[in-house]
N, C-alpha and C positions, 0 to 999 in steps of 0.2 A: 269810114269816109275817105281817108287818105289812100287806102288800098283800092277803093273804087275809082278814085281820081287817077291813080297810077294806071289802072286797067284802061280807063278811057283814053289816056295819053299814050297807050301802047307800051307801057313800062312794066317790068316784071314784078316790082314791089314798091312799097312806099319809100324805102331808102333811095331807090333810083329816082323817085320823084323829087325828093329833097335835093339830091345831088344835081339834078337838072336845073333846079332853082338857084343853087348856091353860086354858080359862076356869074350869072348876070347880077345877082344881088351884091356880091363882093365888088364887081366892076363898078356898080353904081356908088357904093360906099367910097371906094378908092378915088374915083374920078371927082366926086363932089366934095370929098373930105368931110362928109357929114359926121363921120365917127369921131371927129375932133370936137364936136359940139354936143355930144350925148349928155343927157340929164338922167337923174336917178330913175324917173318914171317914164322915160322915153320909150315909145313903142319899138323903134328901130333897133335899139340895143337888145331888147328881149327877143326880137325876131332873129337877130344875129346868133344869140346864144342857142335858141331852139333849133335853127337850121343846122348849125355846126354839129350839135349833138346828134341830131337825127341822121346826118350823113355818115356818121361813124368813120370807118377807115376810108370812106370815099372822099374825105377832105384832103387826101394826100397832095393832089396837084395844086391845091389852094393854100397850102401851109404858109408860104411867104406873106401873102396878104393877111391871113388870119393873125400871124404873129406881129405884123406891123400894127394892126388894130389893137391887139392886146397890149403891146408895148406902149403905145401912146396913152392908153387908158390906165396904165399903171403909174403914170407920173404923179408926183405928190400934189399937184394942183387939182387932181380929180377927187370927187367925193369918195369917202371910204367905201360906200356901198358898191360903187362901180369898180373900184380896185379889187374888192373882195370877190365880186362876181367874175372878174377876169382871171383871178387865181384859181377859183373853183373850176372854171372852164379849162384852164391850163392843166390842172390836175387830171381832169377827165381825158384830155388829149394824150397826156403822158402815159396813162394807163391803158391806152388802146394797143393791145399787143401786136396787132397786124402792122402798126406803124413804127414799131420799136427800131428797126434798122434805119428807116428813113429819118427818124427824129435825131439820130446821131449827127446828121449833117447840120442840125439846128441847135445842138446842145449848147455850144458856147454862146450863141446869140441869146438863147433863153436865159442862160445863167447871167450873162453880162447886162442884158437890157431889160430883163423882167424880174428875176429873182433878187438880184442885188439891189434893185430899186425898192423892192418890197421889204428888205431887211433894214433899211435906214430908219433910225429912230426919229420920231416926231412926237410932239406933245399930245397927250390924250389917250385914254384907255382904248378907244376903238381901233387905234393903229396897232395895238398888241396882236389882234387877230390877223392883221395883214402880215405882220412879221412871222407869226406862227404858220400861217398858210404858205408863205414863201418857203419856209424851212421844210414843210411837208412836201412841197413840190421838189425841192432839192433832194430830199431823201428818196423820193420815188424815182427821180432821174438816175440816181446812183444805183439803186436796187435794180432798175430795169436795164442797166447797162447803156443808157443814153449818154451819160457822162463818163469818160475814162479818167483814170488817175492823172494822166497828163493834162486833160482838160481842166480838171478841178485845180490842179497845181498851178496852172497859169494865172488863176485869179485868187490864190490863197492870200496874198498880201492884202488884197482888197477885202477879202472875206473875214479874216481873223478879227479885225477890230469890230466888225458888225456882229460876229458870233460872240465875242466877249461881252458886248453890250447886252445881247439877248440873255446870255448866261447870268448876267448880273442884275436882271430886272426883278427887284424885290416884290413887286406887286403882281407878278404873273408866273405862278408855279408851272402852269401848263407850257408857257413859253420856255421856261428854264429846262423843263423835261425834254421838250422837242429839240431844244438846242443841244442837249447832251447826246441825244440819238443822232443828230446831224453830225456832230463832231466825231462820234464813233464811226459813222459811215464814211466820212471824209478820210479819217486816218486809215480805215480799211482799204479804200480804193486807191489812196496815195501812198500806201505802205512802202513802195519801192522808190518813190520819187520825192516825197516831202523832205525838205532840207532841215538841217540842224537849227537854223534861225527860227523857222516857223514852229518847230517842235518846242523850242525854248520859250516861245511866246504863248503857246496854247496851253501848256500844262498848269500855270498858276491859277487861272480862273476855274479850271476843271478841279484842281485840288481844293479850292474853296468850297465847291459844291458838296464835298464830303460832310460839310457842316450845315447843309441845307435843312430847312425846316420840314421838308417833305422826304419821307423815307424812300419813296419810289425813285426819287432823283438820286439820293445817296447810293442806292443799290445800282442804279444804271451807271453811275460814275465808275464803278469797278470794271464795267465792260469797256468804257472809254479807255481807262488806263491799260487794260489788257491789250487793246489795239496800239496804244501809245508805245508800249514796250516792245512791240513787234516791228516797229518802223526801222528800216534798214540803216538809215542815216542818224540814228539816235546816238549822240555822244554826250553823256552826262558827266559832269565833274563829280568827283567822289563826294564832295561836300553837298552838292545838289541832290545826288542820289540818296544820301543819308537823310537829308531834310525831308524829301518826299516819303521815304520809307518810314521815318518816325511819325509823320502825319497819318500815314495809312495804318500803322500799328495801333494808334490811339483808338481806332474804331473797331478793332478786333474784340474789344471788351464792351461793346455797345449793349444796351438793354434789349434791343431788338435782335432776336436770334437770326432772322433773315439777313440782317446787315452783318452780323458776325460771320455767317456762312459765306456771304459774298466777298467780304474782306479776306477771309481765310483762303478762298479759291484764288483770289487775285495774288495774294502773297505766295502761294504755292507756285503760281505761274512766273512770279518775279524771281524766284530762287536762282534759276540759271544765269540771270544777269550778273549776280555777285553773291554767291552762296555764303561766303565768309561774312559779308556785311549783314545779310539777312539773318544769319545765325547769331551774330553779335546783338543785333537789335531785338531778336526774339528772346534771347536770354535776359536782356535788360527788361523787356516788356513783361516777361513771365512773373517777375517779382511783384508786379502791380496788378496782375490779372485777377478779377473775381471769377472768371470762367476760363481756367487755364488749359482745358483739354485741347483746343485747337492750336494754341500757342506751343504746347508740347509736341504736337504733331508736326508743326512747321520746323521746330528744332530738329526733330528726327529726320525729316526729309532733307533739310539743309546738310546735316551731317552725312547722310547717305551720298549726296551729290559730291561733297568734298572728298569723302573717302574713295569714291569711284574714280575721281579725277587723278588721284595720286598714283 
């Protein structure tokens, strides 16, 4: 039907038909401010979602208006259903590869006015999915190159308390897992610019997740620490490094072999940071190990690094 309507209107396809409708539709929304009064079951809100999706990359000239509407409907006064729909639509837009370069101009606006709004804690289980969806959008923006390390770093002071809150949510393992992935991506993209103060603030909640009730989270924490130790401005006091190292070594003897292997690979990567200290902790840990093979290999690798450096 839509293809036939497009032909009747002299347009090449149904996408062009939707694009021809989008301009006047958005103009009406912005002029009347009707998008500020949307309800969960309102027809206009669903029409907005449908037309934007059907226009695909043709939404480029209309992005400022679209983001204004999404931003307003992400405020905490809006029903959870509306906020969730806005985030799902945002994720769709972020993943439009033809818009990747253009979206870089909107990266900071999306981060500051939409994603950070979604990460704020509020009472009730339904808001967990809002926080999770916000983190998913953040992850995609970093992966797609829409947000640079400099962009993310500008808002790290605001983000870290929100991330810590998500990492600490006892009732939401999915949220904790996605938070770990988000921190990993943030550390990766900010590797050259993240400062010592932020690094000092972010490692304790990550370290706590090594004791998480979900093994998938514990395994992913090793990936987060791998990125953490690659950050250029990392300056750890010897006592702090020793504390972190001891906490990691505890899990080398875990009952779950996948966790043993993940911890082993992390410790191997940490050796260059301070091979003498890793060797010392490995020798202490070896005496307590029920499964000593990996610990013995860490000792050998650390010894090799030390002897090569002499």
